[in-house]
C-alpha positions in Angstrom: -36.0 -77.0 -4.7 -32.6 -75.7 -3.5 -32.9 -72.6 -5.9 -36.4 -71.8 -4.5 -35.1 -71.9 -0.9 -32.2 -69.6 -1.9 -34.6 -67.2 -3.6 -36.9 -67.1 -0.6 -33.9 -66.3 1.7 -32.8 -63.5 -0.6 -36.3 -62.0 -0.7 -36.5 -62.1 3.1 -33.1 -60.4 3.6 -33.0 -56.9 4.9 -31.4 -54.5 2.6 -30.1 -51.1 3.5 -29.4 -48.4 1.0 -27.0 -45.9 2.5 -26.2 -43.0 0.2 -22.5 -42.7 -0.5 -22.2 -39.1 0.7 -23.3 -40.3 4.2 -20.1 -42.2 4.4 -17.7 -40.2 2.2 -18.3 -36.7 3.6 -17.8 -37.6 7.3 -14.8 -39.9 6.5 -13.2 -37.0 4.6 -14.0 -34.6 7.4 -12.4 -37.1 9.9 -9.2 -37.1 7.8 -9.1 -33.3 7.5 -9.9 -32.9 11.2 -7.0 -35.3 12.0 -4.6 -33.3 9.9 -5.7 -30.0 11.4 -5.6 -31.3 14.9 -2.1 -32.9 14.5 -0.6 -29.6 13.3 -2.3 -27.5 16.0 -1.8 -30.0 18.8 1.8 -30.6 18.0 2.6 -26.9 17.7 0.8 -26.2 21.0 2.6 -29.1 22.8 5.9 -27.9 21.5 5.4 -24.3 22.6 4.1 -25.6 26.0 7.2 -27.8 26.5 9.5 -24.9 25.6 7.8 -22.5 28.0 7.8 -25.0 30.8 11.5 -25.8 30.4 12.9 -22.4 29.4 14.3 -21.8 33.0 16.4 -25.0 33.0 18.2 -25.7 29.7 20.4 -28.8 29.5 24.1 -28.2 29.9 25.6 -31.6 28.7 25.3 -33.5 25.4 23.4 -36.2 27.2 21.1 -33.6 28.7 20.3 -32.2 25.3 19.7 -35.7 23.9 17.1 -36.4 26.6 15.7 -32.9 26.4 15.0 -33.3 22.6 13.8 -36.9 23.0 11.3 -35.9 25.7 10.2 -32.9 23.7 9.6 -35.1 20.6 7.5 -37.5 22.7 5.4 -34.7 24.2 4.9 -33.2 20.7 3.7 -36.5 19.3 1.4 -37.1 22.2 0.0 -33.5 21.9 -0.5 -34.0 18.1 -2.4 -37.3 18.7 -4.6 -35.7 21.3 -5.2 -32.7 19.1 -6.0 -34.9 16.1 -8.6 -36.8 18.1 -10.2 -33.6 19.4 -10.4 -31.8 16.1 -11.5 -35.0 14.2 -14.5 -35.5 16.5 -15.5 -31.8 16.1 -15.2 -31.6 12.3 -16.7 -35.1 11.7 -19.7 -34.1 13.9 -20.2 -30.9 11.9 -19.9 -32.7 8.6 -22.2 -35.5 9.8 -24.8 -33.1 10.9 -24.7 -31.3 7.6 -25.1 -34.5 5.6 -27.7 -35.8 8.0 -29.9 -32.7 7.8 -29.4 -32.7 4.0 -30.5 -36.3 3.7 -33.5 -35.7 6.0 -34.7 -32.7 3.9 -34.3 -34.7 0.7 -36.3 -37.6 2.1 -39.0 -35.2 3.4 -39.4 -33.9 -0.1 -37.5 -30.6 0.1 -34.9 -31.6 -2.5 -34.7 -28.1 -4.0 -33.7 -26.4 -0.8 -31.8 -29.2 0.8 -28.4 -27.5 0.6 -29.6 -24.2 2.1 -31.6 -26.0 4.8 -28.7 -28.3 5.7 -26.2 -25.4 5.9 -28.5 -23.2 8.0 -29.5 -26.2 10.1 -25.9 -27.1 10.8 -25.2 -23.5 11.8 -28.1 -23.6 14.2 -27.0 -26.9 15.6 -23.5 -25.6 16.0 -24.7 -22.5 17.8 -26.9 -24.5 20.1 -24.2 -27.1 20.9 -21.7 -24.3 21.6 -24.1 -22.6 23.9 -25.1 -25.8 25.7 -21.8 -27.6 25.9 -19.7 -24.5 26.9 -17.0 -25.1 24.3 -14.3 -22.5 24.6 -14.4 -20.9 21.2 -13.9 -17.2 22.1 -11.9 -15.2 24.5 -12.5 -11.6 25.5 -10.0 -8.8 25.3 -8.5 -9.8 28.7 -8.1 -13.4 27.7 -10.9 -14.8 29.8 -13.0 -17.5 28.2 -16.5 -16.8 26.9 -18.7 -19.8 27.6 -21.7 -18.4 25.8 -21.7 -18.0 22.1 -22.7 -14.4 21.5 -25.8 -13.7 19.5 -23.9 -11.8 16.8 -21.6 -14.8 16.3 -24.6 -17.2 16.0 -26.2 -14.8 13.5 -23.0 -14.6 11.5 -22.7 -18.4 11.5 -26.3 -18.8 10.2 -25.8 -16.2 7.5 -22.6 -17.9 6.5 -24.4 -21.2 6.4 -27.1 -19.7 4.1 -24.4 -18.4 1.8 -22.7 -21.7 1.7 -26.0 -23.5 1.0 -26.8 -21.1 -1.8 -23.4 -21.7 -3.3 -23.9 -25.4 -3.1 -27.3 -25.1 -4.7 -25.7 -23.0 -7.5 -23.0 -25.5 -8.1 -25.6 -28.3 -8.3 -27.7 -26.2 -10.7 -24.6 -25.6 -12.9 -23.7 -29.3 -12.9 -27.2 -30.3 -14.0 -27.1 -27.9 -17.0 -25.5 -28.9 -20.3 -22.4 -26.9 -21.2 -23.7 -25.6 -24.5 -26.7 -24.0 -22.7 -24.6 -22.2 -20.2 -22.2 -20.6 -22.7 
């Protein structure tokens, strides 16, 4: 009686099958984005601190101690902020790639899923940059360009198609036996 009840509960349980790449790729992208953001954010914070304090260098040993201590705190805070910013961006791009790829595979377009995912991610990136006003580019005078120019969008889509074709080629090569390739 007890075994029957346990079997009924197991049959009624909801089971989710999440492909591993939906977890691994965004998690890896998060770590890479954190690393990139820490380096960029720390460097920018360091240069900003040096520029803001160049007109008043410390003159005593105690002054230098507090100057370096304050600079280190500012650099660490800038690195953490940069890590968060870049991690969100890179994770969103990787998540959109994997999401589009999984959607295409479930829709039955398994053969073109890599190209479709790469081009789809490039299109999403172009639309988000246009809509959100991310500062990605600056003109020759240093003014920010809020709109993503059409030639940059076109370049991103072509690069996405090339990356997708490369991924498809790698998957094709992986599925072939070694003796047939050579």
